[in-house]
N, C-alpha and C positions, 0 to 999 in steps of 0.2 A: 504494500500500500504506500503510494507516494504521498508524503505529508507536506510537500513544498511545491511551489510553482516554478516552471522553467522560465527562461528569459522572455517567453511569449505570454507568460501568465497562465499557462495551462498545466494542470496537475498531472503531468506525465514526464518520463525521462525524454530528453530530446530524440533519442533514437526510436522511441515509440510514438513520436508525434509527427504525423504526416502534414506537410505544408505544401500547398500548391502555390507556386510563384507565377504571377502574370509577367511574362518576359516579352517586352516589346522589341528587344534587340538593342536598346540604348544602355548607357553606362549605369543608370540608376537601378533599373530592374535586374541587370546583370550582377551588380554588387549585392543587391538584396539576396539573390539566390546563392551567391558565393559565401556570404557571411553566414547564412543559415546552414549551409552545407558544412562549413567549417565548425560550427557549433554542434554538429552531430545530428541535425534533424533529418528526417526522411523527406527529402525535397523532390518535388516533381515540377518541372517547368512546362508551362503551357503558353504558346504564342497563338494569338488570334489573327487569322487572315481576314482582314476587314474589307478590302476592296481590291480592285484589279491590279495585278503585278505590273502591267505595262505602264499604268498611270504612276505608280509608286517609283518606278525606275527613272521617270522623268523629273522627279522632285527630290533633290537632296534635303535631308533633314525631315523627311516624313517618318511615319512609324507604322508598324504592323503590316508590312507587305514587302515583297522584293528582297532587297539587300538586308533589311532588318530581320527577316525571318532566318536568313542564312547566318547572320551574326548571332542571333539567339541560340541557334543550334550549335554553333561553334563554342559559345560560352558553356552551354550545357555539357558538351563533350569534354571541355577543358576541366570542369569541376566535378565531372563524373556523376551526373544526375540524368534520369530519363527525361526526354523532351518530346512534346507532342504539338503538332500544329492543327488547330481546329478551324474549319471553314465557317466563318460567321458572316460571310458577305451578304447573304440574304437578310439576316437580322439587322446588320449595320445599315444596309441600304434603306430598309423600311423604317427603322426606329431612329436613325440619325440623319442620313442624307436627305430623305424625303421631308423630314421635319424641318431641316435646314432651309430647303427651298420654299416650303409653304410658309414658314415664319417670315422670311424676307418678303414674300408676296403679300403678307398681311401688313406690311409697313413696319415690321419690327426688326430688331437686330439680334440674331440667335447666337448661342454659345454651344456649338456642337460637341465640344469636349465634355461639357457637363452632361449632355444627353447620352454620350457614349459611356461615361462612368455610370450614369443612372440606369440606363436601359440595356447595356450590353455587359460591361465588365463587372458591375456590382449586382447584376441580376442573373443573367444567363451564365456567365463564367463562374459566379459564386455557386450556383446550383450544380454546375459540372464538378466543381471542387468537392462539394458534398457527396456527389455520386461516386467520386473516386476514393471516398473514405477519409477525406482530409479533415484535420482538426482546425485548420485555419487557411485563409487565402491571404497571401502577402503581396504587396505591390511596392513599387519604387517611388511612390508619392512622398513629397516633403510635407508631412502633416503628422500630428501626434495623436495617438490613442491613449487616453489616460483613464485609469480605473477609478471612478468616483463612487460615492456612497450609494448612488442609485443605479450604478451600472457603468458601462463604458461611455466615455465622453470624447468628443472630437475637439482637438486644440490646434492652434497654429504651430507651425514648425519652429524650431529654435532659431533658424536662419531666416530673418524676415524677407531677405532678398529672394529666397527660394520657396517661401510658403505657398502652398497650393490649396489651402483650405477653402478659398472662394469657390473653387471648381468642384468641391466635394460636399457642398451644403445639402445635396439631396440624398446623402447616405442615411439610411434609416437606422433606428436603434438595433433592430434585429441584424442588419448587415454589419453594423459596427461591432457587435459581439463576436463576429466570425473573422473580421478583417484585422490585419496587422500591418504596421507601417514602420519597418526597421530604420528607415533613413530620417525619420522626423527629428532626431536629435543631432544630426550631422549637418555640416556645411557642404557645399558642392566640392570645394578643394579636398575636404576629407574623404568624400566619396570617391573622387578620382584617385586619390592616394591609395585607397583600399583596392581599387581596380588594378592599379599597377602592382601592388603587393601580391595580388592573386594571379598576376600574369595574364590579365584579360586584354585581348586585342582591342576592345572597345574603350579602353581607358581614356583615350584622347578624342573619342568620337563626339562630334558636335551635338548639342541638344536639338531635339525636334523643334521645328519652327512653324508658326502659322497653323493652318488647318490642313490635316493630312491628305484629304481627298480633293483639294483644290490645287492642281498641279502647277498652275502659272500665277497663282495669287489673285485671280479674277473671280470673285464670288458671283458676279453677274453672269459670267459665261457658264458657270455650273447651273445656275437657276434657269437660264435660257435653254440649256440642253435638256434639263429634267422636265421643264414645263414650257414646251415650244409655244411661241406666240404670247407668252405672258409678260414679257419685258417690253412694255410699250412706252413711247415718249409722251410727254405732257408738259404742263406749264410750271415754271418756277414763279411763285407768287409771294409778294411781300405781305407781312401780317396786316398791312393797311389796305390790301386789296389790289395793289398794282401788280401787273404781270411784268416780270423782269427778264424773262427769257424762257428757253425750252430745255428740257432734260431728256436723257435717253432711256429713262426708266427709274422708278423709285428705288429699285434694288441697289442702285449705285450710291445711295445716300443713307446716313444715319443721323439721328437727333444729336445735336451738338457739333456736327461737322462744320468746319470753316473753309478748309482748302478744297480745291477741285470742284467748286460749285458750277463752274462753267459760265458765269455771268460777268466776269471781269469787274472793272470799276464802274459803279453806277453813279451817274452824275447827280449831285445833290446829296449823296450819302456820305456822311462824315464818320460813321461808325462801321466797323467790319460787320458782315452779315454771317449768320449761322443758320443751320437747319433747325427750325423750331419744332416742326412736326411733319409727318408724312400722311398724306391722304390718298391711299392706293385706289380707293373706289373712284375718285375723281382724277386719278393719275396726277396729283399735284404734290409738289415739294414746297412747303411754306417756310420762308426765311425771315429773319429779323435780327435786330441788335441783341447783344448778349443778355441784356436784362430780361428779354422775353423768354429766356430759358429757365429763369428762376422758378424752382418748385419747392413747396413746403410740405407737401403730402404725397406719399407714394402708396398706391394700392397694389397688392401682391396676390397672385393666384398660385395654386398647386403648392401650398406651403408644406414643408417638411419640418416638423418641430422637434427639437432635441432638448429643449430647455425645460424649466419647471412648469408644472401645471398652471394654466391661467384660465380664469373664467372669461367668457366672451365679453370683449370690450374692456377687460382689465388692463391697465397700463403697466408696462415694464420699461425701466430706463436701460437703454442698450446703446450700442454703436452699430451702424449699418454701413456696409460697402455696397455701392451702387454700380460700380465697374471694378474690374479686377485690379486696374492700375491706380485707382483713386484711394486716398486714405479714408478710414472709417469716419463717419459723421455721427455725432450724438443725436439720438432720437428717442421717442416713446413708441413702443411696439404694442399693438393691440391685435389679438387674434379675433377673427370673425367666424362666420359660418361657412361650411362647405369648403374648407381648405383655403380660405382667404385670410388676409391680414392687412393692416394699415400701419405705415411708419410715418409718424409726425416728426418732422425734422426740426431741430432747434434753430438751425440757420438754413436759409435757402441753399439748395444745391443746383448745379447747372449741368445740362446735358444728360438728364435722366432719360434713358431710352427704353421704351417698351421692348420686351424680349430679352433684356439683360437680366441678371440675377440681383436680387436684394438679399444679402447675406448678413445675418445677425450675430453680433459678438458681445460678450461681456468679458473684458480683459482678453486673455488668450483663448478662451473657450468659444467654440462655435455653437450657437443655440439653434441654428437652423437657417431657414430662408425660403425663398420662393422666386417665382418669375414676375417681373414688373409688368403689370397689366395696364396701368395708367398713372396719371399724376394730377395733382391739383395745386393751384397757386395758394 
């Protein structure tokens, strides 16, 4: 009878603990597998083929296809663990790529990496790990899982420059109990040093960049290919009603955008113009000065709540991140009905875009979040 927990918090000897590692072919997941193998765990590597190899080979810094599958297999051979490649193209296309296109066509700005974690990696792959008799699924994300009084909690990574908690807000309590994030207490240089110590060829491999299934960086081209005839031109309209020019399709724009509006300098305009809102039904891009972007209230849908129990409408002082690269902003959080919520901001925030995530924090702990459905002044 084991009376202690191993390094993963599981009451088994490492050699009796099976851990499936999601191996993307990058340095982070490779080090995760190598470190766990070194500690004596029964490690199984799984790589998901998510989209067409030909597309992947055209795009350096992508993940989960082509060269990356080869790299993952090489690492698995190097550290001596079994490795399997699972074809998830159909799931990924339906749950991530189609959602990406449809979200843009609604005039919103999607985050496909969150959808991938939510609908593929932490749902389908987690179920596969259970089917393989695993005790845990480990990933190379920079985020921490902390055992709290009421169960597992999600916390920011030690390294703020690498923290990926914003993209993992949709992780459920049940999933969090099964997941492990061994790199959450490391910096990136420490991870690369471990890769070198283990002799992994991916030690200097660049991080994945941008969206993996967009081979040339053009989101609009992907939407046009998936939804032929949907990317239509229309008017660029000032908030005061003036028509300032034409655009090639609302999918080329996002709320808060300043550059690349295609209208040049407008005579009589003393202030820079920003995209204030998108009206896909009318094929209109509405622009205005920065003050028109100020928002005090954010409404959220599809909320995943990891925090304390709240009565409907009860306020909780928190900080919210409204884009991955923006600092958290103080707010009052109120849960509503049917998976909705509202964030009342202490100070106006600018460029709040429907389709992005609103992620809730108290200190380093992630309390949950959801998708931005709308805003109010």
